[in-house]
C-alpha positions, 0 to 999 in steps of 0.5 A: 540334420541341417540347422539354419544359422542366424545371419550376422547382423540380422535384425529380429525386431524389438524385444517384447517388454514385460507385461508388468512394465506396461501396467506400471506405466498405465497406472502412472498416467492414470494417477497423473490424469486424476491429479490434474482433474482434481487440481482443475476442479479445485481452481474452478471451485475457488473461482466460483466461491470468490465470485459468490463472495464478491456478489454478496459483499460487493466490496468498494474502495475506502475513500479519504479526503482532506476537509480542511487544513491550516499552516500557521508556522513553517519557518526554515533556518540553518542548523545553528543559524537564524531564520532570515534565509541568509543561507550559504548556497554554495554548500549542502547542509541541514535545515531546521523547520519550525511548523504548526500544521492542523488538518481534518481528514474524513475517511469513508467506508462505503461498504454495506457488509464490511467493517474495518478495524484500524488497529494502528494508524500514524500520520506523517508530514513530508516537505520536498520528500523529507519527513518533518512531522509524525504522530500516532493516532488512536485506533478505532473501528469503522462500521458499515457505510460510515465516515470517520473524521480524524484530526492530525495536528503537528507542532514543533521543530524538525531537522532535515537535510537540505540541498541548494535547490531545496533551499531556493525552492523554499524561499520561492514558496515562502515568497508565493505564500504557498507550500507543497506539503504531503500528508501520509496516513498508514494503518494496519487494517483488519476487515470484518465480514458479517457478524464475527469473521475477521481477516488478518491484518493488511496495510492501508496507505493514504496520501494527501497532496496539499498546496497549503497557503501560509496562514490561511485556511485550505479546504478540499482535496481528495487523497489517494488510497493504496494497499 
């Protein structure tokens, strides 16, 4: 009996995949879809919780102000030299600043339901970007809608690097009777929510730019607060 022979190079269509492979692929897609649905649900839930928390607490940024400041000494001399401003302006060297600076800083917590723990706080004085004074201040707790007054005061002698232009600027400021001094306050903060819940620590940075008249009282400037 004659039997048909397959033609060379004939195409008989794709092989039918086993049923178990199709089932495995379908299960994987189902699991992936379920995972993304759960993930989207969690994101929406966290967003709703954050919105509710914000509506309940209504957090407001901490405010800081320099109420008053007094600069009664700010003398510059070369290291090993004198303070008569007879500098060698052809070289860069080190200068020594004698200072006496007192300040009064008000920090305001305007929040109704958030307290602040200032676990550590330090005050740093800068002139022309050079640090010349540092002091640690006592830790404290600040309650709701409360203003805390700090009294950073600095006195002493500090050695700083001085360039030619900085020495010249200092002499100009001395003649004008005003020095640009920046006061930084850095603190490790914890937030108290409600009656007992406390957050982990974060760093709060306060920057106060002051044009201080030499030997005269300075009053009133707002400080920048950053986290």
